[in-house]
Every structure is written in structure tokens, then in C-alpha cells.
C-alpha positions, 0 to 999 in steps of 0.5 A: 499499500502506498504511504505519505511519502510516496503519494503524488502531489494533489492539485486541488487545494481544498481541505476536508471538513467534517461538516461538509464531507460524506464517506463512500465505501465503493463495492466492498463485496465478497466476490470482488475482494476475493481477487486479492490473496487472503491474509496479506497486503492489500487486502488486510490493510484495505479492510482495516483502513476502510474500517478505520475511516467508517469509525472516524465517520461515525465519531464525527457524524459524516453520512456513510454511503455503501455502493454495491453492484448488482449481479452482471448480465451478459448484455451490460458487461461492456468491453471491460469486464470487472476483475473477478475471483473464484466466482468468475464465469468463463467470460471472466465476469463476476457472477456473485450469488448474492452480491453481498457486501463484505461482513467487515464492513457491513452496513449498519442502521443509519447508513445508506446502501446504493446500487451502481450499475456501472463503475461510477457510483453516481450513475443511475444512483441516488448518491448525489441526492443523499449528498445534496439533502445532507448538506454535503459537498465533499466526498471521501472515497475508498474501496474497490477498484482504484483504477475504475470505480474510485477514479470514475466516482471521484471524477464525476464528483469533481464535475458536479462540484463535489470536492473529492478525496481519494484515500490511497491506502483505503483503495485497492487494485489488481496490480501496483501499477494500476493503483498508482496510476489511479492515484496519479491521475486522481491527484492531477485532476481534481481529487485531494489524495491522502492516506487514511491517517492523514485524512482522519487527522485532518478530519479531527483538527 
């Protein structure tokens, strides 16, 4: 996982504000987490850091939103199938039996769950409505996958005047190269990239 010394410089000047921010936990579902070897990084760091962000959000009163993809039918897989673990079919597309969100962290009472039919969590969902009705114009993004869902969601937030934050060690990808590429692109094009520890420290200032 990246550390503070290896993060790309963020062009965006904004600071995270607990009165303006919400936390999005993007696609932390069992069948997607199975891409990663168990018991080692990045999986253990990803799960631990997402849990830390969620706990901080609860302490500070940030809305928490989970996104989850439904089972993918052949007619909407598109040209770039999602990475998948043991539940992948012969075409390499994930076919989860239930699409459950990972038990840790699983949504609890008062947290929002949205269905995202594409990598971008804003597309065809009510994520923006949740943010607007909560009076939130900043979005902290963590989860899967850095080069697709995380990057595209952060970019869409920026284009809709919502200030995005990407948590470098609370997102993961199928390769270190794609993870790093996503962080560089996000930092150069409108997202503030921080580690979990730094972001929580800034929230608690």
C-alpha cells in the first residue's frame, strides 16, 4: 500500500471538513475482494483502513454510503469486464450469487446503501441526492477498484462541484501499477489524495 512519502502531489487546494464531507465505501463486496490473496496486503490493509475511516465517520457525524453492484447480466458487461475471484464465469465476468457487501465492514442502521450499475457510483443511483439532502459537498472515496470505480466516481464528483478525496491506502487494485496510475490521475485532475491516517487527522483538527 502507498504511504505518505510516495503519494502524488494533489493539485486541488481544498481541505476536508467534517461538516461538509461524506464517506463512500465503494463496492466492498465478497466476490470482488476474492481477487486478492487472503491474509496479506493489500487485502488486510484495505479492510482495516476502510474500517478506520468508517469509525471516524461515525465519531464525527459524517454520512456513510455503501455502493454495491448487482449481479451482472451478459448484455451490460461492456468491453472491460470487472476483475473477479473464484466466482468468475468462463468470460471472466463476476457472477456473485448474492452480491453481499463484505461482513467487515457491513452496513448498519443509519448508513445508506446504493446500487451502482456501472463503475461510477453516481451513475443511475441516488448518491448525489443523498449528498445534497445531507448538505454535503465533499466526498471521501475508498474501496474497489482504484483504476475504475474509485477514479470514475471521484472524477464525476469533481465535475458536479463535489470535492473528492481519494484515500490512497483504503483503495486497492489488481496491480500496483494500476493502483499508482489511479492515484496519479486523481491527484492531477481534481481529487485530494491522502492516506487514511492523514485524512483522519485532518478531519479531527
